[in-house]
KOLNU-134834 format. One record per residue: y, z, x of N, C-alpha, C in turn; residue in one letter. Coordinates in steps of 0.02 Angstrom, whole numbers, plus 50000, padded with zeros to 5 digits. Layout:
N
YZXYZXYZXA...
//
This chain:
323
520425682748765520185682948696520485676948658M520035673348623520235667348586520675669348526K521235665648521521695666848465521415663648402K521465667448346521255664748281521875663148241I521895657048215522475654848176522315655248101K522845657148062522785657647989523325653447957Y523185651547895523695647847857523695650547785Y524255649847750524335652547682524105647347633Y523605649047594523325644647544523695645847479N524055640747456524475641547396524055641647332T523445639347338523015639447279522705646347268H522505649447324522195656047317522695661547328T523305659647350523855664347362523655669647412L523335667447466523165672147519523075668347585R523075672247639522985669447705522245668247718Y522125662247744521435660647759521385658047831E520805658847858520675656847928520695649147934K521075646547987521145639347996520535636648034L520215631848004519625628748034519775621248046E519775619048113519925612048132519275608148134V519235602648098518605598548099518455595948170P517815594948181517605592348247517905585448262L517955581148213518235574448223518955574848248R519345579548219520045580348240520075582948311V519635587648325519625590348393519455584948445R518985580648429518795575248475519375570348485L519725568948429520305564448435520855567548478L520955573948469521455577448510521275577348584Q520635578448597520395578248666520465571248697L520275566248658520335559348682521055557448696F521525559548651522225558148661522495561448723G522275567648734522505571248794522265567748858F521625565848857521345562448916521705555748929I521815551948874522145545448881522855546248909A523215551148882523895552448905523895554448979A523405558348999523365560549068523225554649115S522775550249092522615544349134523225539849142I523565538349086524155534049090524695537149135V524805543649125525305547049167525115546649241T524455547649255524225547349325524315540449354G524165535249313524245528449337524975526849352L525425529049310526135527949321526365531349386I526155537549394526335541249454526055537749517I525415535449512525085532149569525435525549586F525625521749534525965515349546526635516449581A527005521449557527655522949588527555525049661I527065529349672526945531849739526695526149785A526265521749758525985516249798526525511249818F527025510249773527545505249786528085507849831R528275513849824528865516449859528705521549913Y528105524049915527945529149964527345526850005I527435526150072526895523850116526425529550131D525795527650135525295532550158525335533050234S525055538250263525055538750337524755532650371P524235529750342523925523850371524395517850367K524725517250309525205511750300525795512450348E526025518550357526565519650404526365517550475K525755519150494525505517250560525455509650567L525185506450514525115499150516525795495750519L526275498450480526945495550479527275496250548R527175502050580527455503050647527135498250697Q526475497350692526125492650736526375485450725Q526485483750662526735477050646527425475950676N527865481050670528535480450700528495479650775D528035483450806527945482950878527695475950898D527235473250858526985466450872527535461250867L527955461950815528495457150808528985457550866K529135463750887529585464550944529275461651007E528625462951016528275460151075528255452551072G528145449851012528125442551005528805439451021Y529345442951000530015440451016530125440151091G529895445351126529975445451199529565439751231I528945438951207528525433451233528835426651218L529115425951158529435419651139530015417951187Q530405423051202530965421951247530715420051317E530195423551340529905421951406529605414951408R529285412951353529005406251349529555400951352L530105402151319530655397451321530925396751392Q530965402351428531185402051498530705397951540Q530055399151529529545395351567529565387951551L529685386251487529725379251468530335375951500E530895379551505531475376751539531335375551612L530975380451644530795379551714530315373651722Q529865372851672529395367251674529765360551667M530265360351624530665354351616531025352651681D531275357851715531625356651778531145353951831E530535356651834530045354151881529875346851866L529785345251801529615338351782530185333551800A530805335851789531385331551806531425330451881N531315335751920531325335051993530765330552016R530185331051983529625326852001529785319551989D530065318051929530205311151911530825308251946N531355312351949532005309751972532115310552047D531735314852080531845316052151531235313952192V530685317752183530105316652226529815309652219Y529695307552157529395300952147529885295352163R530525296552154531015291452171531025290152246T530945295552285530935294852358530395290052380I529815290552347529245286352367529165280152323F529665278852280529635272852238529085273052188G528855278952168528305279452119528595279752049A528195277652000528415277751930528465284951906D528995286551867529025293151836528465294051785P528265300251774527725301751727528025304351662I527905301051605528155303751542527825310351526P528205314951494527935321551481527325321251435D527325316251389526755315551344526115314251383S526175310551438525585309151478525325315351512A525795319851531525585326051562525135330051515R525285329751450524905333651401524265329951382I524325323451366523735319651344523175319551396R523375318651458522865318051510522465324551516E522805330251511522465336551518522085338451455M522315336051396521955337351335521265334051337E521235328251369520595324851374520085329051413K520335332651462519885336751503519715343451470R520125345551421520015351751384519945357751431K520415358351477520375363751526520645370351499E521045369951446521335376151420521135377151348V520625381151336520395382551267520295390051255Q520335394051306520195401151299520685404651252L521325402751256521825406251216521745405151142V521405399751123521325398151052520885403251016Q520515407351052520065412151021520425418651003R521075419151013521415425351003521465427450930L521485422850884521535424650814521825419050772G521905420450707522115415150661522785416750628E523095422350646523725424050614524265419150635S524805418950595525335414150609525675415450676E525795421850691526115423450754525675421550813L525035423250809524575421850864524495414250873V524435410650816524365403450821524975400250854N525565402750836526175399950864526205400850939G526085406950962526115408251034525545404951071I524965404351037524395400851068524565393551080T524875390451031525055383351038525545382351095S526035386751100526515386151154526195387251223Q525745392251226525405393551289524975387551309L524635384651261524215378851276524645373151303N525195371751268525635366351289525895367451359N526105373651372526385375251438525845374751492L525245377251477524705377051526524505369851541A524485365651490524305358551500524825355151545L525455356451530525985353251570525965355651642R525845362151652525825364851720525235362051758M524655361351725524065358651758524185351451780A524485347451735524605340451754525155339951806Y525645344551802526175344551854525875346051922Q525385350551923525045352051986524705345852013D524385342051969524065335751990524575330852017K525155330551985525675326052008525925327952077S526005334552089526225336752155525695335252208F525055335552189524525333652236524585326252254N524745322052204524845314952217525425313852266D525965317752255526545316952298526385319352369I525965324552374525735326952440525375321352477T524965317752440524615312052472525105306652492N525635305652452526155300752471526495302852535M526625309452542526945311952603526495310552663V525835311752654525375310552709525365303152729K525475298752679525465291552692526165288752701N526635293152720527335291052725527425285352774K527085285552831527165280252881526935273552853E526375273652817526135267452786526625264952734Q526915269552695527395267552644528015264452677L528285267652728528875265052761528735258252792L528135257352819527965250952850527885245452798A527745247452734527625242552681528275240452646A528825243852659529455242152626529815236852666I529985231052636530365225952672531015228952699P531125228252765531695231752794532075227752846A531895221452857532265217252905532405210452873I532825206452905532965199752880532405195052903Q532235190052863531675185752880531815180952938P532445179852954532625175753012533135179553054V533175177853118533665181153161534365179453137S534765184753125535435183753097535925188853124N535955189353190536365194353222537105193453207K537325187253202538035185953189538205185953115N537715187053072537805187452999538135181152971L537935175352996538235169152974537735164652938T537125166952928536605162452904536465163052829R536775167752794536655168252722537095163052687I536765158052657537135152652623537225153952549A536755157752520536795159152448536445165652433S536745169552387536475176152371536065176252308G535885182352288535465183552228535905183452166Y535655180252114536025180052050536085172852025G536555171751980536655165051953537085160952000Y536815155052019537155150652066537105143452040R537535138952067537515131952049536905128752081I536485125552042535885122252067536085115852105D535825114652167536045108852206535805102252177P535295102352136535015096152108535305094852038I535265099951995535455099051925536195100751911Y536525103951959537235105551956537425110051896K536965114151874537125119051822536965126051849D537205131251813537085138151836536385140251818R536005142451869535325144751858535205151151898R534705154851875534535161151909534255159551978A534545162752028534305162052098534025168852118H533355169252123533015175652131532925177952203R533295174952248533225177052318533835175452358G533765175552425534305173852471534115167552509L534615163252523534505157352564534805158452633D534375158052684534595158752754534595151752786F535175149352805535195142952841535015144152914T534645139452943534445139853013534185133053035A534225131553099533965125153124533225124353109P533005118253099532305116753086531875119753142M531355123253123530895126153171531075133253192G531605136153164531775143153179531225147753152T530995152653193530455157053170530655161053107P530165161953064530245166253004529785172253014I530045178353002529675184453016529465187952952Y528885191052953528685195452899529145201552900A529395203352842529885208852840529575215752832T528905216052823528555222352818527805221052829A527435226252842526705225552850526395223552783D525875219652786525545217652724524985212752735G524745209852681524205204952682524445198452650V524335192852682524545186352656524105184452596V524415183452538524045181652478524105174252460T524605170752490524685163652477525015160452538D524745154952559525025151352616524855143952608A525345140052585525215132952574525775129752536G525675123452516526195119852481526215121952407F526825123052383526935125252314527285119852275N526985117852218527275112452178527855114852134T527995121452134528525124052091529215123252121G529265120352181529925119352211530025122752278G529575127352297529655131052360529375127252419F529035121752408528745118052464528225122252499G528225121952566527765126252604528015133552600N527605137752571527825144652562527285149452583R527485155652596527035161252612527215167052567V526705170152538526805176152497526405181852529V526725187552538526405193352569526415199252521I525835202352511525785208452471525805214352520N526315218652511526405224252557526125230852531H525875230652469525645236952438526225240952411G526075246352376526585250752347527045246952300Y526805241252273527205237452225527655232252256G527665231552323528115226852357527765220252373F528125214752364527885208152381528475203852403E528385199752454528925195452477528695188152477T529185183652469529045176452467529525172952515L529245168052553529625164252603529505156852588Y530045153152570529955146252548530265141052593G530065134652581530345128652613530185128252688H529615130952709529445130952781529285123852806M529465122852869529275116652903528535116852920Y528325122752945527615123652962527425130952949R526825131752921526575138452906526105140752962I526215146652986525785149453039525275154353010K525465158152959525025163152930524485159852887A523955163452874523415161052831523245166252779R522955164052724522785168652670522275173852694V522405180152676521975185652696522165188852761G522625185852797522825188552862523255194852853Q523125199852895523545205852896524105204652946K524715205652924525295204552967525695210952974V526065211353030526505217053043527235214953035K527655219753023528365218253018528615215153084R528975209553078529235206153136528775200753163G528175200053134527715194853157527905188053127E527875182853169528055176053147527515173453099V527735171253039527265168652989527385161252975I527925158453002528065151352990528735149553021G528975143453004529585140953035530015137552982Y530675138352990531165135752942531075128152935V531095125852871531025118752857531445116652798G531285110952770531665108052714531195105052663N530605108352653530115105652606530245108052535T529965104452486530055106352417530745104452391G530965108052341531625106752310532165110252352K532395106752403532865109652450533385104452470S534005106952480534555102552499534715102852573S534315106652612534435107152683533965112152714G533925112252780533465116752814533675124052802A533255127852773533395134852761532755138552742H532805145152740532245149452716532455152952652C532095151452598532215155052535531785161352536H532105167152529531765173652536531845177852473Y531275180252447531285184552387530905191052401E531135196252367530785202752367530615204452294V529985205952282529765207852215529545215252216H529765218952167529575225952160529195226752095R528545227852099528115228452040528155222251997K528155216552030528145210151995528815207651972G529355211451985530015209551962530455207952022I530775202052024531215200352080531805205152083P531965207452144532535211852155532965208752211V533575211052216534035208252266533815210252336D533625205452379533385207152446533915210252491P534555209452472535105211952514535045219452527I534705223052481534645230352488534045232352530Y533705227552561533105229052601533175226652673Y533795227452700533905225552770534135231552812F533985237552791534275243452823534005244752893Y533465241552913533185242852980533565239253035N533915233853019534245230053073534985228953061D535295233153019536015232453005536355239253010L536965239253037537385245153033537725245252965T538015250952945538365251152880538915245752875P539275244652930539815239652928539525232652920A538975231252956538655224752949538375223652879Q538075228952852537815228452784538365226952734F538935230252742539495229152696539745221852701D539765219352761539985212352770539475207552740R538825208952751538305204552724538305204752648L538445210652620538465211452548539005207052517L539585206752550540135202652525539965195252531K539635193252585539445186252594538945184052540L538465188452526537945186752478538215186652407A538755190152395539025190652327539445184552308A539605180452355540025174552340539665169952291A540035167952240539755163452189539815156252213S539275153652242539285146952269538665143152248N538525137752281537945133652265537345135752306Q536775136452274536165138152311535905131952346S535405132952390535125127352427534455125152399M534245128352343533615126252312533625127452237D
//
């Protein structure tokens, strides 16, 4: 039953029924609704900020699991990258060194495979920061592994061609020198016999009687055979492949011809005194990839360790060269 309210009218001195105007009632209703809405919004904001919904709790748990999984993957990737670095180091410092091949920079391992675009599948995983990070690392690792595989295939081919490689490395002395008495001047700076100043001497001088046979020190192809105006007189140059080249100067007579294939130990000419020379001898040089190197380290086929040590001391003497 609806309650009826009364108020005391001081003018009529009696109680009269209280009548609320419609406008006041509407204002009261509007105020109540507004207060309810504001209160609800406040409660909702507090709940939204500090209290997770079941769906949010599930998403948060999934996110934590993803981060934990990413950490495990990150650690595993670092281990794989360390193993990859070890493989690359062994490739450059051991395997390729054995065969005298150039080391491969790691940047080349990546660039070469990027050109082929062999690894693109992982990039479709997503665009989030975590996924992009692990995708980039996987791509980098996959590229390096693919190029490393190619490098090992190259080394396999080198192993198959090992006999050819060994035959192409200069490994004997260019003239017979059993008593180790024929080296007159070694590699390095020596007194020039003509100008009497110190100049770079890029080979070894072997003294021998005029007409002593000169031998090819490794298998190869003759690329030059004739008189040289640069001071070597009658000279022969042999390209052995694998970056090796040898030069024989001051010959009395040349036997080899350009384009001829020669074997190690084959006679290519005879000791002479042509060109800028102070006496009968053979000037012998070894070039590795176009750079002169000390020939003393390429006589291991016909010397014992003791003989090599003695020859090394003889060649190291700072004396006058013969050319």
